[in-house]
ROBA-525929 format. One line per field, with one value per residue: residue in one letter; z, y, x of N, C-alpha, C in turn; residue number from 1. Coordinates in steps of 0.02 Angstrom, whole numbers. Example, Ala and Ser with C-alpha at 12.3 -4.5 7.8 and 13.67 -1.06 7.14 Angstrom:
<nodes>
code	[A S]
n.pz	[390 354]
n.py	[-284 -112]
n.px	[660 642]
ca.pz	[390 357]
ca.py	[-225 -53]
ca.px	[615 684]
c.pz	[390 394]
c.py	[-165 2]
c.px	[660 645]
pos	[1 2]
</nodes>
This chain:
<nodes>
code	[M K A E H K R T L C A S Y I G Y I T Q A I V N N L A P L L F V I F Q R Q Y G L T V A Q I G F L V T F N F G V Q I L V D F L A A R Y A E K I G Y K K C I V A A H I F S A A G L L G L G I L P E L V G N A Y L G L M L A I G I Y A V G S G L I E V L V S S I V Q A L P L D A K S A A M S L L H S F Y C W G H M L V V L L T T V F F C F F G T E N W K W L A A L W A L I P L G N V F L F A K S P V Q V P G G K G K G Q P A G K L L R S G F F W L L A V L M I C S G A S E Q A M S Q W A S Y F A E Q G L G V S K T A G D L L G P C L F A L L M G L S R L V Y G I F G E R I H L K G F I S A S G L A C V A G Y L L A V F A P H P L V N L I G C G V C G M S V G I M W P G V F S L A A G Y V P S G G T A M F G L L A L A G D L G C S V G P S V V G S V S S G F G G E L K A G L L A A I A F P L V L V L G I Q L L R R K Q]
n.pz	[6956 6854 6712 6607 6629 6606 6470 6430 6470 6389 6262 6273 6276 6145 6083 6099 6022 5899 5886 5873 5750 5658 5672 5635 5522 5395 5392 5363 5232 5163 5069 4967 4935 4886 4772 4697 4686 4664 4766 4860 4986 5074 5055 5103 5236 5274 5277 5398 5487 5462 5504 5647 5674 5649 5750 5863 5857 5871 5998 6077 6052 6092 6228 6276 6237 6245 6359 6353 6233 6254 6315 6267 6139 6077 6082 6008 5885 5862 5826 5710 5626 5621 5556 5434 5383 5365 5267 5168 5137 5039 4940 4915 4852 4711 4687 4713 4620 4633 4698 4812 4881 4906 4993 5101 5139 5182 5288 5369 5407 5482 5580 5656 5724 5797 5878 5959 6025 6100 6194 6260 6300 6409 6511 6515 6560 6683 6750 6775 6891 6957 7040 7040 6985 6946 6889 6784 6708 6675 6596 6495 6430 6379 6277 6161 6113 6095 5998 5895 5867 5821 5704 5624 5616 5562 5445 5380 5361 5277 5161 5125 5080 4990 4922 4898 4809 4835 4939 4966 4994 5113 5197 5202 5271 5396 5438 5489 5625 5705 5660 5710 5845 5862 5882 5999 6094 6084 6149 6278 6446 6470 6571 6637 6690 6859 6949 6876 6835 6937 7001 6938 6839 6658 6615 6723 6732 6610 6632 6708 6725 6763 6722 6583 6566 6593 6485 6378 6401 6372 6236 6184 6220 6141 6014 6012 6014 5898 5790 5758 5756 5653 5539 5533 5456 5322 5327 5347 5228 5120 5162 5214 5131 5152 5142 5135 5222 5318 5361 5418 5522 5602 5621 5643 5713 5813 5879 5931 6013 6114 6166 6219 6315 6402 6452 6517 6617 6688 6732 6822 6912 6945 7064 7130 7058 7028 6961 6888 6867 6793 6677 6627 6601 6505 6404 6365 6321 6213 6128 6100 6032 5915 5860 5836 5738 5635 5612 5625 5548 5489 5425 5514 5641 5632 5633 5759 5830 5807 5886 6013 6027 6038 6161 6247 6235 6290 6426 6428 6392 6484 6600 6612 6630 6755 6832 6820 6889 7017 7044 7019 7095 7100 6971 6889 6769 6666 6660 6621 6501 6426 6428 6355 6231 6207 6198 6081 5992 5988 5931 5804 5763 5772 5670 5559 5561 5535 5403 5335 5353 5293 5160 5129 5119 5002 5008 5097 5226 5343 5381 5426 5535 5616 5651 5735 5860 5938 6011 6119 6186 6228 6313 6417 6466 6510 6616 6706 6734 6796 6913 6975 6995 7086]
n.py	[5373 5474 5426 5519 5589 5490 5478 5600 5581 5473 5532 5625 5544 5493 5612 5636 5530 5576 5688 5621 5559 5668 5722 5621 5547 5607 5603 5466 5466 5537 5491 5452 5577 5639 5564 5573 5710 5772 5831 5911 5864 5971 6041 5947 5942 6071 6061 5994 6089 6193 6136 6121 6252 6321 6261 6313 6448 6434 6375 6484 6578 6506 6484 6610 6644 6537 6512 6620 6599 6472 6311 6194 6227 6256 6133 6048 6116 6095 5960 5961 6040 5955 5839 5897 5941 5819 5759 5854 5832 5734 5793 5933 5957 5928 6003 6137 6157 6180 6070 6070 6186 6149 6040 6109 6192 6096 6037 6150 6171 6054 6069 6175 6112 6015 6096 6158 6045 6006 6111 6106 5975 5912 6002 5988 5855 5869 5945 5857 5762 5653 5503 5444 5543 5570 5450 5442 5553 5516 5403 5469 5548 5448 5401 5471 5411 5278 5305 5348 5227 5155 5225 5195 5053 5021 5096 5032 4904 4940 4985 4866 4789 4871 4952 5085 5182 5216 5306 5423 5386 5324 5433 5494 5395 5398 5520 5495 5465 5587 5651 5571 5592 5722 5716 5641 5725 5831 5782 5768 5823 5968 6043 6197 6215 6249 6384 6498 6639 6623 6605 6652 6801 6807 6899 6915 6787 6781 6866 6795 6709 6577 6522 6529 6436 6318 6328 6309 6175 6118 6149 6073 5947 5929 5942 5836 5726 5741 5759 5633 5558 5615 5591 5457 5356 5396 5391 5254 5197 5270 5305 5187 5089 4985 4889 4973 4922 4844 4945 5044 4971 4935 5056 5198 5136 5053 5155 5229 5133 5105 5233 5255 5152 5193 5311 5259 5182 5286 5351 5257 5227 5349 5425 5361 5383 5464 5610 5709 5642 5534 5597 5650 5531 5480 5574 5550 5418 5445 5513 5405 5324 5401 5398 5261 5246 5319 5272 5133 4975 4894 4885 4838 4862 4999 5035 4989 5085 5193 5150 5153 5290 5325 5263 5337 5472 5476 5512 5644 5763 5756 5745 5864 5953 5909 5941 6080 6108 6073 6158 6286 6315 6412 6447 6423 6433 6514 6484 6346 6355 6433 6348 6241 6303 6321 6187 6148 6232 6171 6050 6094 6148 6041 5934 6020 6060 5937 5913 6027 6018 5894 5924 6011 5921 5853 5783 5680 5596 5545 5635 5743 5685 5658 5787 5815 5765 5865 5918 5826 5827 5961 5963 5877 5952 6062 6007 5985 6118 6154 6079 6148 6274 6242]
n.px	[3618 3517 3414 3412 3530 3622 3606 3661 3794 3830 3814 3916 4031 4022 4042 4180 4226 4181 4265 4386 4365 4357 4483 4570 4532 4562 4708 4726 4696 4790 4887 4802 4743 4858 4888 4768 4739 4858 4939 5069 5193 5209 5088 4997 5040 5004 4865 4843 4894 4804 4683 4701 4731 4610 4536 4601 4563 4424 4420 4460 4356 4244 4268 4243 4112 4023 3940 3854 3786 3735 3761 3701 3650 3771 3843 3762 3768 3904 3913 3837 3916 4027 3977 3938 4061 4130 4050 4071 4204 4212 4138 4157 4288 4269 4154 4187 4285 4419 4524 4608 4570 4438 4456 4513 4406 4311 4382 4398 4264 4230 4326 4282 4177 4251 4332 4235 4183 4295 4308 4184 4137 4206 4174 4035 4020 4084 3991 3888 3786 3874 3924 4052 4150 4283 4325 4236 4277 4407 4382 4311 4410 4489 4412 4437 4554 4508 4413 4498 4564 4453 4421 4534 4531 4401 4404 4508 4450 4344 4414 4475 4367 4297 4385 4507 4466 4337 4332 4260 4130 4155 4190 4065 3992 4056 4011 3887 3894 3922 3806 3702 3727 3688 3549 3545 3608 3518 3406 3447 3485 3583 3695 3758 3923 3976 4058 4086 4181 4272 4440 4605 4623 4643 4739 4827 4882 4950 5054 5138 5287 5296 5174 5194 5293 5222 5136 5224 5257 5134 5121 5227 5181 5064 5123 5217 5132 5045 5131 5180 5059 4977 5051 5078 5012 5038 5177 5200 5152 5211 5341 5395 5353 5261 5107 4946 4850 4924 5011 4926 4868 4978 5038 4961 4853 4910 4978 4867 4806 4905 4921 4793 4789 4892 4838 4728 4789 4850 4735 4685 4790 4843 4859 4961 5072 5228 5221 5298 5419 5372 5322 5441 5513 5428 5443 5576 5560 5478 5566 5650 5559 5534 5663 5678 5578 5634 5768 5777 5817 5721 5554 5451 5505 5519 5383 5347 5413 5326 5219 5279 5293 5157 5123 5204 5163 5038 5024 5061 4980 4862 4939 5016 4910 4867 4980 4976 4857 4897 5008 4960 4832 4735 4712 4599 4461 4511 4649 4650 4584 4675 4785 4734 4724 4861 4901 4830 4893 5018 4978 4953 5077 5171 5143 5154 5289 5351 5303 5355 5496 5517 5482 5585 5688 5669 5547 5569 5510 5564 5662 5586 5519 5627 5664 5560 5590 5634 5528 5483 5606 5621 5512 5555 5663 5590 5517 5620 5657 5540 5549 5654 5597 5502]
ca.pz	[6907 6817 6643 6562 6638 6572 6399 6421 6476 6328 6207 6282 6253 6072 6061 6092 5963 5842 5879 5847 5679 5617 5675 5614 5459 5339 5387 5331 5161 5136 5007 4916 4914 4847 4706 4660 4675 4650 4819 4885 5057 5109 5053 5150 5303 5291 5295 5470 5520 5454 5547 5717 5679 5657 5817 5912 5854 5900 6071 6107 6048 6132 6299 6294 6220 6249 6410 6330 6181 6282 6303 6227 6070 6050 6073 5951 5825 5851 5790 5643 5589 5611 5504 5370 5359 5341 5203 5120 5119 4976 4892 4899 4804 4644 4683 4712 4560 4655 4746 4875 4915 4930 5054 5156 5161 5220 5351 5410 5434 5538 5633 5700 5768 5842 5928 6007 6066 6148 6247 6295 6324 6477 6557 6520 6604 6749 6781 6789 6960 6955 7103 7030 6933 6920 6846 6722 6670 6648 6540 6442 6391 6343 6219 6101 6090 6068 5935 5846 5847 5782 5638 5586 5604 5516 5380 5349 5339 5219 5103 5106 5045 4938 4886 4916 4763 4863 5003 4977 5029 5181 5233 5215 5323 5461 5458 5523 5698 5734 5644 5760 5911 5864 5911 6067 6136 6084 6195 6342 6484 6469 6623 6635 6749 6907 6958 6829 6863 6989 6978 6918 6772 6606 6611 6776 6712 6554 6658 6751 6690 6781 6677 6516 6566 6586 6417 6334 6411 6335 6165 6168 6226 6081 5955 6015 5996 5831 5739 5737 5743 5590 5483 5539 5399 5263 5338 5338 5158 5074 5187 5228 5075 5171 5116 5174 5277 5370 5386 5462 5583 5642 5631 5683 5758 5871 5914 5969 6065 6169 6197 6260 6374 6449 6486 6562 6675 6727 6765 6877 6962 6944 7131 7154 7010 7035 6895 6851 6845 6742 6616 6602 6571 6444 6353 6339 6282 6150 6086 6078 5982 5852 5833 5808 5676 5583 5599 5627 5481 5465 5431 5573 5698 5622 5655 5832 5853 5808 5945 6073 6032 6064 6232 6286 6235 6324 6491 6425 6395 6549 6653 6619 6659 6826 6863 6824 6943 7080 7054 7017 7112 7090 6901 6867 6700 6620 6652 6583 6432 6393 6419 6298 6171 6197 6173 6011 5952 5978 5883 5738 5746 5764 5602 5510 5560 5500 5332 5306 5350 5243 5094 5119 5104 4944 5025 5141 5289 5401 5402 5465 5599 5656 5678 5786 5927 5977 6055 6183 6221 6262 6367 6472 6495 6545 6680 6750 6756 6844 6977 7006 7018 7146]
ca.py	[5426 5472 5402 5574 5605 5437 5497 5654 5552 5433 5579 5656 5495 5493 5675 5627 5488 5621 5727 5576 5548 5726 5736 5565 5516 5636 5576 5401 5478 5582 5463 5456 5647 5654 5532 5594 5782 5796 5875 5902 5850 6034 6055 5900 5965 6131 6041 5980 6154 6230 6104 6140 6325 6339 6239 6361 6507 6415 6367 6551 6609 6467 6496 6675 6656 6477 6518 6669 6568 6413 6252 6145 6250 6251 6064 6023 6146 6064 5897 5977 6060 5896 5798 5934 5941 5752 5752 5899 5805 5698 5830 6001 5963 5932 6055 6202 6161 6178 6015 6088 6233 6111 6003 6157 6213 6041 6031 6207 6162 6007 6093 6214 6064 5985 6145 6165 5984 6006 6159 6097 5909 5901 6043 5958 5797 5893 5972 5804 5737 5586 5477 5433 5591 5564 5391 5459 5599 5477 5364 5516 5568 5390 5387 5497 5359 5222 5329 5346 5157 5137 5255 5158 4984 5018 5121 4977 4853 4968 4984 4796 4763 4916 4986 5154 5228 5234 5341 5476 5354 5312 5496 5503 5349 5422 5578 5472 5464 5652 5667 5537 5622 5783 5701 5618 5784 5872 5753 5758 5885 5994 6093 6241 6201 6303 6415 6552 6698 6608 6594 6710 6827 6787 6947 6900 6726 6795 6903 6749 6665 6509 6500 6520 6372 6267 6333 6276 6103 6098 6152 6015 5887 5924 5932 5768 5679 5746 5753 5563 5533 5638 5568 5386 5317 5416 5367 5182 5179 5302 5305 5119 5046 4929 4897 5019 4885 4830 5007 5077 4932 4935 5125 5238 5097 5036 5218 5246 5082 5114 5297 5244 5111 5233 5357 5219 5166 5347 5364 5210 5229 5416 5450 5328 5398 5526 5635 5742 5591 5494 5637 5653 5466 5474 5616 5513 5361 5473 5523 5338 5302 5436 5373 5195 5254 5348 5239 5059 4949 4851 4920 4818 4897 5069 5042 4983 5152 5232 5128 5179 5361 5327 5247 5389 5537 5471 5546 5712 5814 5756 5753 5936 5983 5893 5982 6149 6111 6069 6215 6349 6294 6467 6465 6425 6421 6550 6447 6285 6375 6454 6289 6204 6339 6305 6119 6147 6263 6118 6002 6124 6159 5979 5906 6068 6055 5875 5923 6077 5991 5841 5956 6038 5865 5817 5740 5626 5605 5529 5697 5782 5651 5668 5855 5818 5745 5926 5932 5790 5848 6024 5944 5851 6009 6103 5975 5999 6187 6154 6054 6201 6327 6217]
ca.px	[3614 3454 3420 3428 3600 3660 3606 3709 3860 3841 3824 3982 4080 4019 4071 4252 4236 4174 4326 4438 4352 4373 4555 4613 4513 4600 4776 4724 4683 4840 4916 4749 4740 4918 4882 4709 4737 4926 4962 5138 5198 5198 5017 4965 5057 4965 4797 4844 4902 4741 4633 4711 4728 4539 4515 4627 4520 4360 4432 4461 4290 4196 4280 4216 4042 3980 3890 3805 3745 3703 3802 3665 3650 3839 3865 3724 3799 3970 3904 3813 3976 4070 3946 3940 4130 4147 4016 4104 4269 4205 4096 4180 4343 4242 4103 4219 4326 4489 4522 4641 4526 4381 4477 4521 4339 4281 4419 4380 4197 4229 4370 4239 4144 4300 4351 4180 4181 4350 4294 4121 4118 4232 4135 3969 4026 4101 3930 3839 3786 3902 3953 4123 4164 4351 4327 4200 4319 4463 4354 4294 4469 4515 4370 4469 4600 4469 4385 4552 4571 4393 4429 4585 4509 4343 4426 4547 4402 4308 4458 4486 4309 4270 4439 4520 4434 4271 4343 4210 4074 4179 4183 3993 3972 4081 3970 3826 3904 3903 3736 3660 3737 3648 3483 3555 3619 3458 3358 3480 3496 3652 3700 3816 3965 3981 4124 4098 4212 4321 4508 4644 4607 4691 4795 4876 4917 4995 5112 5176 5334 5280 5120 5221 5328 5170 5111 5274 5249 5074 5137 5269 5139 5023 5166 5246 5079 5017 5183 5180 4991 4950 5091 5095 4986 5077 5245 5202 5140 5257 5409 5419 5334 5218 5039 4906 4817 4974 5038 4877 4857 5038 5059 4914 4811 4952 4988 4807 4796 4951 4906 4734 4806 4932 4792 4687 4831 4857 4671 4675 4844 4872 4877 5022 5126 5266 5201 5352 5466 5338 5320 5510 5528 5387 5475 5635 5534 5453 5625 5671 5510 5548 5727 5664 5540 5676 5831 5776 5830 5667 5490 5414 5533 5499 5313 5348 5431 5264 5182 5313 5273 5089 5125 5238 5129 4974 5025 5087 4928 4828 4988 5031 4851 4868 5033 4951 4808 4933 5052 4921 4764 4688 4712 4530 4441 4555 4712 4641 4568 4737 4827 4706 4746 4932 4904 4808 4947 5067 4949 4961 5148 5208 5137 5178 5362 5368 5291 5400 5564 5518 5483 5652 5733 5644 5491 5592 5473 5606 5696 5538 5508 5687 5661 5508 5614 5645 5472 5489 5667 5605 5467 5596 5699 5541 5502 5677 5649 5484 5575 5694 5552 5469]
c.pz	[6865 6744 6596 6569 6606 6497 6385 6423 6413 6268 6212 6260 6176 6044 6053 6035 5900 5832 5852 5772 5638 5619 5642 5550 5401 5335 5356 5255 5128 5070 4950 4890 4868 4777 4665 4641 4663 4702 4837 4959 5098 5111 5102 5222 5323 5306 5369 5509 5519 5501 5620 5727 5688 5726 5871 5915 5887 5975 6105 6109 6092 6206 6322 6287 6229 6301 6389 6278 6209 6264 6257 6153 6039 6037 6016 5886 5810 5811 5720 5599 5573 5555 5436 5341 5331 5274 5149 5097 5052 4921 4868 4851 4731 4635 4676 4647 4573 4711 4813 4915 4943 4992 5113 5183 5205 5288 5397 5443 5492 5594 5682 5750 5818 5897 5981 6053 6119 6207 6291 6330 6395 6529 6568 6567 6675 6786 6798 6862 6963 7023 7097 6972 6903 6873 6780 6678 6638 6588 6481 6399 6354 6280 6155 6071 6060 6003 5879 5821 5803 5711 5595 5568 5553 5448 5343 5322 5277 5156 5078 5063 4985 4900 4905 4870 4787 4929 5017 5012 5102 5224 5250 5269 5392 5485 5495 5599 5728 5719 5693 5829 5918 5901 5983 6114 6139 6134 6266 6379 6482 6519 6614 6697 6794 6907 6910 6864 6916 6959 6956 6850 6723 6605 6663 6759 6658 6574 6702 6709 6704 6736 6607 6511 6558 6514 6367 6340 6373 6260 6144 6174 6163 6019 5954 5993 5923 5775 5714 5717 5674 5529 5483 5479 5335 5268 5324 5264 5111 5097 5197 5173 5093 5143 5162 5233 5334 5402 5434 5526 5630 5655 5674 5731 5821 5913 5959 6026 6125 6204 6243 6322 6425 6486 6535 6625 6719 6764 6826 6933 6970 7011 7157 7111 7028 6967 6857 6825 6789 6675 6585 6568 6507 6388 6323 6298 6215 6101 6058 6024 5914 5820 5803 5741 5619 5563 5599 5556 5451 5475 5493 5635 5693 5649 5730 5864 5856 5870 6009 6082 6061 6138 6273 6288 6274 6388 6484 6434 6463 6607 6665 6649 6735 6863 6872 6882 7011 7095 7058 7033 7102 7016 6870 6793 6650 6607 6608 6511 6394 6381 6362 6232 6155 6170 6100 5966 5938 5928 5812 5716 5732 5694 5548 5504 5522 5424 5301 5300 5298 5172 5078 5104 5049 4958 5069 5210 5350 5426 5445 5533 5645 5688 5737 5855 5970 6028 6121 6221 6260 6321 6428 6506 6535 6612 6729 6776 6807 6912 7013 7033 7080 7208]
c.py	[5419 5453 5458 5596 5552 5451 5551 5627 5512 5478 5612 5609 5493 5558 5670 5579 5530 5662 5684 5564 5607 5742 5682 5529 5542 5610 5506 5407 5520 5556 5466 5528 5663 5625 5561 5668 5813 5843 5859 5885 5913 6052 6010 5922 6026 6115 6026 6045 6193 6202 6127 6215 6350 6319 6286 6422 6492 6405 6435 6582 6572 6478 6561 6678 6596 6484 6567 6639 6510 6351 6202 6164 6241 6179 6031 6050 6114 6000 5908 5998 6000 5852 5832 5933 5873 5738 5793 5874 5769 5737 5894 6004 5967 5990 6124 6211 6162 6127 6035 6136 6197 6071 6050 6180 6159 6034 6089 6200 6113 6026 6138 6168 6034 6033 6156 6105 5985 6052 6137 6030 5896 5941 6015 5898 5818 5919 5919 5782 5664 5566 5469 5477 5583 5505 5406 5505 5562 5435 5409 5532 5508 5375 5418 5445 5300 5242 5329 5275 5135 5163 5213 5088 4980 5046 5068 4923 4878 4964 4913 4769 4806 4955 5059 5204 5251 5271 5394 5448 5340 5375 5509 5457 5372 5482 5558 5474 5533 5672 5634 5568 5690 5771 5677 5677 5827 5847 5744 5824 5905 6051 6135 6227 6262 6334 6471 6613 6685 6599 6658 6735 6809 6834 6933 6837 6740 6836 6859 6706 6592 6481 6486 6455 6314 6268 6299 6200 6078 6098 6090 5950 5876 5909 5862 5716 5682 5743 5682 5540 5552 5611 5493 5345 5331 5388 5292 5164 5207 5297 5236 5070 4985 4941 4943 4983 4872 4894 5041 5038 4935 5005 5163 5198 5077 5098 5234 5197 5095 5182 5290 5204 5151 5282 5319 5201 5228 5363 5319 5219 5297 5441 5419 5345 5464 5560 5666 5691 5549 5531 5641 5587 5456 5515 5581 5452 5385 5486 5456 5312 5335 5410 5303 5201 5278 5303 5163 5031 4907 4887 4902 4855 4972 5081 5032 5049 5199 5215 5154 5253 5367 5314 5305 5455 5535 5511 5621 5764 5813 5767 5826 5973 5970 5933 6054 6157 6110 6131 6281 6332 6349 6488 6469 6412 6453 6511 6385 6300 6395 6395 6245 6237 6323 6234 6113 6181 6212 6067 6028 6127 6094 5948 5954 6066 5993 5884 5971 6051 5936 5870 5983 5985 5821 5769 5681 5635 5590 5590 5739 5751 5658 5737 5858 5796 5806 5937 5892 5809 5914 6011 5920 5907 6054 6074 5986 6070 6192 6130 6110 6257 6306 6232]
c.px	[3550 3467 3441 3501 3645 3662 3657 3781 3877 3854 3892 4038 4081 4048 4146 4269 4230 4237 4383 4428 4376 4448 4597 4590 4555 4672 4779 4715 4737 4870 4865 4743 4799 4913 4825 4711 4806 4954 5034 5136 5184 5124 4978 4978 5016 4892 4792 4849 4838 4687 4641 4712 4656 4515 4540 4582 4452 4365 4427 4392 4240 4205 4249 4140 3996 3925 3835 3758 3705 3742 3766 3664 3719 3860 3826 3753 3866 3963 3876 3872 4020 4042 3950 4011 4151 4112 4051 4171 4266 4170 4129 4239 4320 4193 4133 4260 4400 4493 4552 4599 4465 4397 4484 4454 4307 4315 4403 4312 4198 4277 4331 4204 4191 4321 4298 4175 4234 4336 4236 4113 4143 4192 4065 3970 4041 4040 3878 3843 3808 3931 4028 4146 4234 4358 4293 4241 4378 4440 4337 4354 4500 4474 4397 4516 4562 4435 4436 4562 4513 4398 4477 4559 4453 4360 4466 4501 4365 4351 4472 4428 4288 4322 4446 4486 4365 4277 4291 4148 4092 4170 4109 3968 3995 4039 3907 3833 3890 3831 3689 3666 3703 3582 3490 3566 3556 3406 3386 3488 3570 3655 3762 3857 3969 4050 4138 4129 4264 4390 4542 4621 4662 4751 4848 4916 4968 5056 5157 5222 5321 5225 5148 5261 5278 5143 5158 5268 5187 5086 5177 5229 5098 5065 5195 5195 5061 5069 5188 5110 4966 4988 5103 5073 5026 5147 5250 5197 5193 5330 5438 5400 5293 5148 4999 4874 4866 5000 4991 4867 4918 5066 5009 4871 4849 4966 4928 4795 4840 4940 4845 4748 4846 4888 4747 4726 4840 4792 4661 4726 4876 4896 4942 5084 5160 5265 5258 5402 5436 5336 5390 5529 5489 5417 5536 5613 5508 5511 5649 5624 5522 5612 5718 5628 5584 5734 5830 5781 5774 5600 5449 5439 5518 5428 5306 5368 5371 5223 5212 5297 5203 5086 5153 5200 5063 4970 5035 5032 4892 4876 5005 4971 4850 4922 5009 4901 4841 4974 5014 4848 4712 4683 4643 4520 4489 4619 4702 4621 4630 4784 4801 4725 4819 4940 4883 4860 5001 5043 4954 5034 5184 5203 5163 5254 5384 5360 5340 5471 5569 5520 5552 5704 5703 5588 5509 5562 5516 5644 5650 5525 5568 5687 5611 5532 5630 5590 5475 5552 5655 5558 5506 5634 5652 5523 5558 5675 5593 5506 5614 5651 5515 5511]
pos	[1 2 3 4 5 6 7 8 9 10 11 12 13 14 15 16 17 18 19 20 21 22 23 24 25 26 27 28 29 30 31 32 33 34 35 36 37 38 39 40 41 42 43 44 45 46 47 48 49 50 51 52 53 54 55 56 57 58 59 60 61 62 63 64 65 66 67 68 69 70 71 72 73 74 75 76 77 78 79 80 81 82 83 84 85 86 87 88 89 90 91 92 93 94 95 96 97 98 99 100 101 102 103 104 105 106 107 108 109 110 111 112 113 114 115 116 117 118 119 120 121 122 123 124 125 126 127 128 129 130 131 132 133 134 135 136 137 138 139 140 141 142 143 144 145 146 147 148 149 150 151 152 153 154 155 156 157 158 159 160 161 162 163 164 165 166 167 168 169 170 171 172 173 174 175 176 177 178 179 180 181 182 183 184 185 186 187 188 189 190 191 192 193 194 195 196 197 198 199 200 201 202 203 204 205 206 207 208 209 210 211 212 213 214 215 216 217 218 219 220 221 222 223 224 225 226 227 228 229 230 231 232 233 234 235 236 237 238 239 240 241 242 243 244 245 246 247 248 249 250 251 252 253 254 255 256 257 258 259 260 261 262 263 264 265 266 267 268 269 270 271 272 273 274 275 276 277 278 279 280 281 282 283 284 285 286 287 288 289 290 291 292 293 294 295 296 297 298 299 300 301 302 303 304 305 306 307 308 309 310 311 312 313 314 315 316 317 318 319 320 321 322 323 324 325 326 327 328 329 330 331 332 333 334 335 336 337 338 339 340 341 342 343 344 345 346 347 348 349 350 351 352 353 354 355 356 357 358 359 360 361 362 363 364 365 366 367 368 369 370 371 372 373 374 375 376 377 378 379 380 381 382 383 384 385 386 387 388 389 390]
</nodes>
């Protein structure tokens, strides 16, 4: 592979790390936001919904217009938006005068960047002249998990040395990664993937009940993952009463580690795995993880439940995509774009349900997490329906 293509591949890996930063830094700060700005659990939950809601809109627009604008311009702009939003996280709440509105503005800005990254990076890597493309794609998707781990570990180290009161400087430091990647992508060749116009049109897919079943599976995959991922840090500190350092390391960090490992195993041994059975077993394991997190009598076991959720959700998103490719081989770009939208919708709905149910029970987060077991249960039922349709 040529040196310039290696730069593109490296920039793409960093792009997924950037997406992990913008999706997972704010959840580590939820308790800080609550204390400093007086936010309710419902308001915090809506921040997550707003983040993924903006990403859904950007997914839709980017899928339609990215080729017309140019992939390189769009991916560079994605990292500029990501860096600006991370900087704004510490600046806009005071600058605007309304802390909650300022947080929403900052999150909206970096959500634009995250949405563009999600649509573009996989396509950019797919277009590269790689000898082992499947291995590169598998590694690419695991970088989101490793980026999530990096966010938790380095944020924990920062707070240990400099204290949580300096969180605004932390947000500014994290902005340096997408800012640096702007220049890396600007100096790297970015090719448009082939196959434009191939596959079934979106209208035909939307008239198919089979496609809607796949879409429900994607919604449940995103919701099962993010319902725990976005609330794990808050749950550890507020719901279990453990220290922030221990809670973040044994909650979101363990979640990200096991999710990354499960995706890595799937990437290596995927061809030997009976996918529908594996997804069904993962859905049941996810239910068990949520039940451990809610009902276990000791905080350490509660946090192990968070880790079990991470391990079980790792297969869901890429697994459903693989099922779709096998069942609807003519689906093409439209199908995968619509499935990505469904997945992001789940990423928005899952954390929102946890926040809303928790608010209805006086801020008791365990009630919200208990409600979230509906998503992996529906996923398992959907896989059984898929077997019957086969």
